[in-house]
C-alpha positions as CSV (number, residue, x, y, z in Angstrom):
1,X,174.7,-142.2,32.2
2,X,170.9,-142.0,32.5
3,X,171.4,-143.4,36.0
4,X,173.9,-140.8,37.1
5,X,171.4,-137.7,36.3
6,X,168.6,-139.1,38.0
7,X,170.7,-139.5,41.0
8,X,171.8,-136.0,40.9
9,X,168.5,-134.4,40.5
10,X,167.6,-136.4,43.2
11,X,170.4,-135.0,45.5
12,X,169.5,-131.5,44.0
13,X,165.6,-131.6,45.3
14,X,167.0,-133.1,48.8
15,X,169.5,-130.5,49.4
16,X,167.1,-127.6,48.6
17,X,164.7,-128.8,51.3
18,X,167.3,-129.1,53.7
19,X,169.4,-126.4,53.2
20,X,168.1,-123.9,50.6
21,X,165.4,-121.0,51.6
22,X,161.7,-121.8,49.5
23,X,161.5,-119.8,46.6
24,X,158.2,-118.0,45.5
25,X,157.9,-117.5,41.6
26,X,155.5,-115.0,39.7
27,X,154.8,-117.2,36.8
28,X,154.1,-114.2,34.8
29,X,157.3,-112.8,35.4
30,X,159.6,-116.2,34.6
31,X,160.3,-118.9,36.8
32,X,163.8,-117.3,38.3
33,X,162.0,-113.9,39.8
34,X,160.7,-114.3,43.5
35,X,157.4,-113.0,44.4
36,X,156.7,-110.3,46.8
37,X,155.0,-110.8,50.1
38,X,152.1,-108.7,50.8
39,X,152.0,-106.8,54.1
40,X,148.8,-106.9,56.3
41,X,145.4,-105.9,55.6
42,X,143.6,-103.7,58.0
43,X,139.6,-102.9,58.1
44,X,139.0,-100.1,61.0
45,X,135.3,-100.3,62.5
46,X,133.7,-97.5,64.2
47,X,130.7,-97.3,66.4
48,X,129.6,-94.0,68.7
49,X,127.7,-93.6,72.1
50,X,125.9,-90.8,72.3
51,X,126.0,-88.5,75.5
52,X,123.3,-88.9,77.5
53,X,122.5,-87.2,81.0
54,X,119.4,-87.6,83.3
55,X,118.8,-86.3,86.9
56,X,115.8,-85.2,88.6
57,X,113.2,-86.3,91.5
58,X,111.2,-89.3,91.0
59,X,108.3,-91.2,92.9
60,X,109.1,-94.5,91.5
61,X,112.5,-96.0,92.0
62,X,114.3,-97.3,89.1
63,X,117.5,-99.7,90.0
64,X,118.8,-99.6,86.1
65,X,120.4,-97.3,83.7
66,X,118.3,-97.4,81.3
67,X,115.1,-97.3,83.4
68,X,116.6,-93.5,84.7
69,X,117.2,-92.8,81.8
70,X,113.7,-92.9,79.9
71,X,112.2,-91.9,83.5
72,X,109.9,-89.0,83.2
73,X,111.6,-87.0,86.4
74,X,108.8,-85.0,88.4
75,X,108.6,-81.0,88.2
76,X,107.2,-78.7,90.6
77,X,106.0,-81.2,92.7
78,X,104.9,-80.6,96.0
79,X,105.1,-83.7,98.2
80,X,102.9,-83.3,101.7
81,X,104.0,-84.5,104.7
82,X,103.1,-84.1,108.3
83,X,104.3,-82.3,111.3
84,X,102.5,-84.7,113.7
85,X,104.6,-87.7,112.4
86,X,108.0,-87.2,114.4
87,X,108.9,-90.9,115.5
88,X,110.0,-91.9,112.0
89,X,111.3,-90.7,108.7
90,X,108.6,-89.7,106.0
91,X,109.2,-90.8,102.4
92,X,109.2,-87.8,100.0
93,X,110.7,-89.5,96.9
94,X,114.2,-90.2,95.2
95,X,116.9,-88.3,93.6
96,X,118.0,-90.0,90.4
97,X,120.9,-89.6,88.1
98,X,122.0,-91.5,84.9
99,X,124.9,-90.5,82.7
100,X,127.8,-91.8,80.5
101,X,129.1,-88.4,80.3
102,X,133.2,-88.3,79.9
103,X,133.2,-85.0,81.5
104,X,133.9,-84.0,85.3
105,X,130.9,-82.3,87.1
106,X,129.7,-81.9,90.7
107,X,126.6,-82.6,92.0
108,X,125.1,-80.5,95.2
109,X,122.1,-80.9,97.0
110,X,120.8,-78.0,98.8
111,X,117.7,-78.2,101.5
112,X,116.0,-75.2,102.6
113,X,114.0,-75.2,106.1
114,X,110.1,-75.5,106.0
115,X,108.6,-71.6,105.6
116,X,105.4,-70.5,106.4
117,X,103.6,-69.1,103.2
118,X,101.9,-66.4,105.5
119,X,103.4,-63.9,107.6
120,X,103.0,-64.8,111.3
121,X,101.7,-62.5,114.0
122,X,101.4,-58.7,114.3
123,X,104.9,-58.2,113.6
124,X,104.7,-59.6,110.2
125,X,107.4,-62.0,110.1
126,X,107.6,-66.1,108.8
127,X,108.0,-69.1,110.7
128,X,110.6,-71.5,109.9
129,X,110.7,-75.3,110.5
130,X,113.9,-77.2,110.9
131,X,114.3,-81.0,109.9
132,X,116.5,-83.7,108.9
133,X,116.8,-84.8,105.3
134,X,117.7,-88.3,104.8
135,X,119.5,-89.3,101.6
136,X,120.1,-93.0,101.0
137,X,124.0,-93.7,101.0
138,X,124.8,-90.4,102.5
139,X,125.2,-88.9,106.0
140,X,121.9,-87.3,107.1
141,X,121.5,-83.1,105.8
142,X,120.4,-80.7,109.1
143,X,118.3,-78.3,107.8
144,X,118.7,-76.3,110.9
145,X,116.8,-73.2,112.2
146,X,115.4,-71.8,115.6
147,X,111.9,-72.3,114.6
148,X,111.8,-68.3,114.4
149,X,112.0,-65.5,111.7
150,X,115.1,-66.8,110.4
151,X,115.4,-69.8,108.0
152,X,118.1,-71.9,107.4
153,X,119.6,-74.5,104.8
154,X,121.6,-77.5,104.6
155,X,124.0,-78.9,102.0
156,X,125.0,-82.3,100.6
157,X,127.7,-83.0,98.2
158,X,126.5,-85.9,95.8
159,X,129.4,-86.5,93.2
160,X,132.4,-84.3,93.2
161,X,134.0,-86.0,89.8
162,X,131.1,-87.2,88.4
163,X,132.1,-89.9,85.8
164,X,135.6,-89.8,87.5
165,X,134.1,-91.2,90.8
166,X,134.5,-94.8,90.7
167,X,132.4,-96.1,88.0
168,X,134.6,-98.8,86.4
169,X,132.0,-99.3,83.5
170,X,132.1,-96.1,82.4
171,X,128.6,-95.1,83.4
172,X,126.7,-93.3,86.7
173,X,123.4,-94.3,87.7
174,X,121.9,-93.9,91.1
175,X,118.4,-93.7,92.6
176,X,118.8,-92.6,96.3
177,X,115.7,-92.5,98.5
178,X,114.9,-89.0,100.5
179,X,112.9,-88.8,103.4
180,X,112.3,-86.1,106.0
181,X,112.3,-86.6,110.0
182,X,110.8,-83.5,112.3
183,X,112.3,-83.2,115.8
184,X,109.4,-83.5,118.0
185,X,111.5,-81.2,120.6
186,X,111.2,-78.0,118.4
187,X,107.7,-78.6,117.2
188,X,105.6,-80.3,120.2
189,X,104.7,-79.5,123.3
190,X,105.2,-81.7,126.3
191,X,101.8,-83.3,125.7
192,X,103.2,-84.1,121.9
193,X,100.7,-81.6,120.3
194,X,102.2,-79.8,117.4
195,X,102.5,-76.2,118.2
196,X,102.8,-74.3,115.0
197,X,100.7,-71.7,113.5
198,X,98.2,-72.9,111.3
199,X,98.9,-72.3,107.6
200,X,101.0,-74.4,104.7
201,X,105.2,-74.4,105.2
202,X,107.0,-75.0,102.2
203,X,110.7,-76.0,101.8
204,X,112.7,-76.8,98.5
205,X,115.1,-79.3,97.8
206,X,117.6,-78.3,95.1
207,X,120.0,-80.4,93.4
208,X,122.8,-78.2,90.9
209,X,125.1,-79.6,88.6
210,X,128.4,-77.8,88.0
211,X,130.7,-79.0,85.2
212,X,134.4,-78.9,86.2
């Protein structure tokens, strides 16, 4: 009789392993009560990247996002160039921009002709001198006039959509070298001598940022 009982218990255990589902029990409720299986546990984590937008003119080239963000931009600086140099473009600095803004924006550069600070001649007019502004990575900007009393300007679209313009890592940073080239045919005679009235001539380069 003992052998028969033992055999039946063995078969019951084996049968449960092969055909039955495992039973999880909660001992506090008794061996016959199945325990509930817990759902997923969730922990949310969060970090924030602050908005940054820096742009302006610099006399020093910066090649990294952090370098531009921390750079002190020039304000109201006069960069001296020479009318006598017409064979090579004269460097005047860099336009730099760095931002992680998710907003769309446009960046437009406008350059004006060099205007005499004083009246020229008895007619009380100003002299305007044309030049070509070279912006690294972009087409030349022709800042035209007839070297007379009528000034002129040239414009260049640098960024049309800001953050959206191909910056796959989500940030925009750039340092573009600027230089000025004079046309000898417009400011020199046949001997290569500058033929402009004496005095200072001043032009401005402005970069405007507009939100879209």
